[in-house]
C-alpha positions, 0 to 999 in steps of 0.5 A: 500500499502507498504511502500518503500523506494527510489529505490536504483538506485538513492537513492544516488541521492535522499540524495543530490537532495530531502531530503537536506532541510530535513536532508542532511546538510552541517553545514560548509557551509555559506550563498552564494551570489554572488556579486551585488545581494540581496536575501531573507535572508533565501536563497543562491545562487550558479552560477553552469553555465555560458558562454562559457558554455551556452549562452541566456538560455532561458528554461531548464530541468532535465530529468530523467536521471539527464541531464540538458538540456539548451535551447539557444535562440542566434536569439533574437531579429531579427535573423532568420538564425538558431542559436538557440541550445538545450545543454546538460550541465554536472558537471563531478567532482561532485563540483556542478559546470557544466563543460561540455557542449554538442551541444545536437542539433541546426539549431534552429530558435528561441526556446522557451521551453523544456519539456522531453517526451519518451526518449528524448525531446520535444522543441518548435521551431515556427512554430514548436513543434519537438520532439529531440531523442539521440538513440546511447548514445552521447548526441546529437540528432541522430533523429528530427521530427515534432510533431506538426506544424502552428504557428506563428513566430513572436515576439519571446516573444509571440511565441508558448513557454513552453511545460508543461506535465498537470496532466491529460496527455496533453501537454499543450503550451503557446501561444497567437495571433501573435503580428502584427509588424510595423517595422518588417514585413518581419522578423516577420509578419508571422501569422502562419496556420494551426496547424496539425501533419505533419505525419498524413495529415488527422488528426486532425486540429486547425484554423490558429495559434490556433485561438490565444490561447493556446494549449494543445496536444497528441504527439502521435495525437490523441489529438489536443485542444484550450485552452479558455485562452492565455498567453505570455512567461510562464505558470505553474500549481500547485500541484492540476491542477490549471493553471496560466497564464502571460502577460508583464504587468500582472504578476498572471492570473488564467485560472478559467474556462477550455475550455471544459465547453464552448459554451455549452450554445450558448445563453451566449458567454463567451470572458474571462474565466480568472482572474488578481488575484494579489492584487496590481493591473497589471503592479504592482509595482517594486523594483529594484537595478540596477545601471545605467539600461538599459532602451529604449524609451518604457520601462515602468519604476518601474513597471512590464513590462517584467513579465515571467517564472511564476513558482509557488513553488512545491519543498517541501523544502522550508521555509514557506510561500514559499509552497504557493508562486509565483514566476515571472521573471521581467528582465528589472527591473533584479529582481525576484517578488514573491507572497504569493497565499491565496484561493479565492472562485472559484480563488485565490488572490495574496499579495506581499511577501515582502514590498518595496523589492524584492526576488531577485535583481541584481545590475547588468543591464545586468542580465536578468532572464527570467525563472525558473525551479524546480529541484529534490533537491528542489532547484529553477534554475534561467535562466539569459539571460544575455542580455545588451538590452531585449527590442524588436526594436520594442518599442526602438528609432531607433538610438539604433536599428541602434547601433549595440547593438542589440546582445550585450551579445550573448555570455553570459548566466548565470544558478543560483541555489537558496536552503535554506541557509546551503544546500549541493551543487548539486551533479551533479556525481550521477546518476538519473535512471529513465528508470532503475526504477521499476514500483513499484519504480515509482508508489512510487515517484508519493507520494513524495513531490517535484511536479518533481519527481511525475511529472516524474514518473507519465509520464513515467508510463503512457508511460510504462501503464503496463499490468496487472494494478499494485495491488500498484497503484490501491491501491494507488489511494485508499489511503487518507493518501498521497493525492497527491500520490492518485491525481497522482495515479488516472490520472495515471490510467486516462492516461492508459485507466485503471481508474474505475469509482469506484475508482473515487467515492472513491475519491469523500469523500477524506480529501483534497480538491483538490483530491475531486475537481479532483475527480469530472473531473474524474467523467466525464470520466463516465456520467452513473455512474455519474447518478447512484451517484446522492444522493452523488453528491448532498450532494456535494452542501454543501461541506466544499470547494469553489472551491470544490462546484465550480467543482461540479457546472461545472461537473453537468452543462454536465449533463441534469437531473432535480436533477442536474439542482437543485443542481447547483441552490443550489451552486448558491444561496449558492455562489450568490457573486462569479462572476465565480459561476455566468458564470459557471451557465449560461455556462451549458445549460438551458434545455425547463423546466428550467426557470432560470430568473423566479427562480431568480426573485421569491427568489429575495433578495436585500441583497443577494450579487451578486443577481442582477449582477447574474439576468442582466446576466441570463436577457442577456441570455435569451433576446439572446435565445428568442428575443424580442417577448420572453420577452416583456411581461416583459418588458411591465409591467414595462415600463406601471407601473413604480413599485416602485423598488425592486432591480431587475428590473434596471438589468434585463432591462439592461441584456434584453438590452445586449442580444437584440443587438445580435438580434436586434429587427424589426417591428411595435411592437418594433418601438411602443416600443421605441416611449413608452420609449421615451415619458415616459423617463422625468417621470421615477423617479429612475435613474438606471431604467431610465439608464436601460430604456436608454439601450434598447431603443438604442438598435436599431436606434431610429424612429422619434418621435414627441416627441423630443423637449419636451424630448430635453427640458427637458434634457437641463434643468436637465444638465445646472442646477447646484442644480441638483444631479450629477446622474440625469444630467449623465442621462439627458446627455444621453437622448440629446445623443438620438438625437445626438443634437449637435447644443447645443454645445456653451451651454454645453461648459461652463460646462467643469470648475472646478466647476462641477463634473469631470464625467460630464466634461468627459462625455460632453467631449465624447458627444462634441466629435462628433460635428463638427471636426475643433470647437471640436479641437479649443475648446480643444486646447482653454482651454486645461490648464483648464482641471483638470487631469481626464477631460485631459485624457479624451480630450487625449483619444478623440484627440486618434480617427482619424488620423486627431485628432492625428495630432492635439493632435501632433500639441499642443505638438509643440506649448505647448499647450499640455506637453509630462506629459498630455499624459498618458504612454499607449497612449504614447506608442500608439502615438510612435508606430504608423505604420503611419511614420509621426506620429510615427517619430514626436510623438518620436520627441516631446515626447522623453525629449530634451535639454534644456539651463541647459546643461551646469550646467548638464554638471558641475555635470558630475564629480558627477557621476564618484565619490564614493558617500556614502549614508550616508552622502546622507541622510544628503542632502536629509534631508537638500535640499529634504526632504520637499518635497519627500518621500524616502520610507514611513517613510522619507519625505513628499508627494509632488513631485515623491517619490525619491525611485522610482528612483532607477529605472533610470540611475544616469544620468537621476536621475542628469538631473531630480535633476538640470533641472526639468522641463525637464521631469515633471513626469505624475500626477505631474504636478503644478497647479494653482487655482483661488479661487472666494474669490481672493486667487491663491493656487498652488499645485499637484492634488492628487484625484479629487473627484465630489464635490472637488479637494485635493491638495498636496503643499510642507512641507507635506501640503495637503488642500482640495478645494470644487469645488465651491470655484474654479473660474478657474484652469490651469496647469503651465508648470513648474515643482514644483520643482525650478530650482537651486539645484546647488546652494545649493549642492556641487559636493561632496554632489551630488555624496552622494545624487546620493548614497543614491537615489540609494542604500538607507540605 
């Protein structure tokens, strides 16, 4: 294929918007960062649009004509009157700043996303996906058509959103189930209807609201499918078509197994096809610098709680490692988070790019980044919704909802352009005009580094569908020197309906793994050719890339032949440790001559990672397929012989139990099997095997077995024996549960004590919770202060199981037996958002800190909030008064109370109250405990962690002490903070102002 330059019609634009980071430099440009922002010092940040030109922006695009479209959602959270708009922003004088705004479309309700399509745009405005087009060139849409409809209109952050043009030429929609609203059912209680194309009543449809799953469709009505997963506000693809999802508290999710591979094996239903791949967990800690943040009643402070707008960087213009970075907007914390992505088998892992910092953060509490867009210049465009309140009123205190502040800022909005230092300003006076580009010019753009150009060029070529097929396009589809170009050329040909199988076969040998994987996906459209390529496809079982092998496994699962099965088994054995390889193996249909379980058992090696887990999954599938009759020949010999375990027996039995639960066995033979199992349980020495048989015997209700007392006596002896191994006691408790022997509660209650392993105490509580309601609740309240943190969490969970028990929990809060800090955050949210107003209102009253006798002291220090503190002086105040108990980052102070750097997430007033009245709101996990030891010694501290045999305490001054459970006579959670009151006697008003400045700003 000949190498051509960019078409003359947009060469100037490309110099400004594409090559700006690889040669078009402006030497005298100094770094640009707006006041109040911190950004990675390799970058600059420009405000290119703000009110009154734009307000409440939630999504944007730059189309093939170089026009900037912005979606404005003014109605959030509750206004359904049709205030939403799409605007076209223009830079008329070429200074890089937008200075003209035209309303392209109005009367939208809660618009959530935008995508270029044909000669106009697609906009998601639930319940619809709309097509809007300007046919007369005045930048005002005069054509409006409902393309797809039926989506629920509920809480806007959960509505259908973010239309994206996929590599496979489908339009993908972010979507998840309608949220059940408690307080706003009239406004946001719509559950949706059947998803359909209004222009074709007899055409394709999906179930009501697509069953809460994301959707892909073809706007011409020829395609409509549910995807395998769901996402909240935002979703995105990487360069090779891998799809990433997001939820408010989970910022990195990978859709590992696409929908086309599901439902092929009815005996192995798959409930989850996604992998959370952040190595720093869900609700990951974030590091804002906001001055006086605006937090609401149920805001989860200091962690990911509003993650949205997930955006892999694909622009080709940022320095390393940003070619492997995914950005996430976090509007509640006023920042943008960044993760570096690494390959990990069939999926990925994501690590924080910054330690105790962020890519971008602001001191402005109204800075609300909600979405990002990759521009034709390789820059990252950031949309700032810029509201005082971003949380939905469902999750706020009633007085805030009634204050009139919900819409503060609805007339404001900002768009920022982020680029490397020294980059030229965007020159919006230049014009992109891809519509005027020739087919040859568009084909050349399929190979450029910036995804914006590739994506637009592919979409336009598929739309044009030139006949005959351009020779350049076929040549690019064969060009292994330009992998991205080859990738897009192959999918473009497929979108045109002109892809030939020989081009796919050639691409299977491409040096780039991403091309090989996509070639395998394309090969699925040619099943007959795949059968002819058996030798090549079989050889790919040894491909050096695990994602390619994973795709071979999936693609060959579409075929039913001996060679394809043996190839899949070879990949399974090679990649057994990858759970997704196991799932994909079982997702494919199992032919009549394919006995997967026998093959696994015959080649079982206990030292192979993942082998036992795969046997369990396969046994589950086989039991669900064949029933008890089909698997009893495997079960009965194991029960009769009690063989010395090879390692596969327990997982196989556990899997069979899970499968039989789907088709519960009946009849005399099954009852006889249950009876035999129960009789033999005491004599089975292997704990894993005993647990596995307990799993299978409880698939159905037990018959009346004469040996009941004998089994119960054995179980009691083991449970009550403090010298018995913990695992033996736990399995004995399961045996008690077989017969619901609750009459022995008094003896078992005595085991809820600090000397016993924490897991045993937790399981005992779960067992005892099935006892008499009144007696159980009385027991909990009587013993509450002696429960260790993990045991206490189990007790809380048991009290949330019914309306009556919830009222008992609230009663414990009211009397002071239970402290607000004893309720885990998720349970607090659950209680404060109950549908029953008597529970909801009482929980909000009791779980929100109230005024105390320290009000006068706090009032006296209000002046410190207005003073201009000095962080350097505050450091000295911290070192003299706080460092003995509190860290300020990992390098300063001792870990006893909470890390003070976490307080940066909070308002100055809240920090002041925490310092002067530490008992007002004890942080979760920082209760002060008093332990009485058998030696008579009393020890106080904060529990760092519990193990089966010991408790680790933190004490002031950085001391830590590990105490054996056998040494503890009793333990009690004290109703006071580990931080003593009276700090006002040591810190002056000026020093308090300095300390606050240091805590908020650091050094």
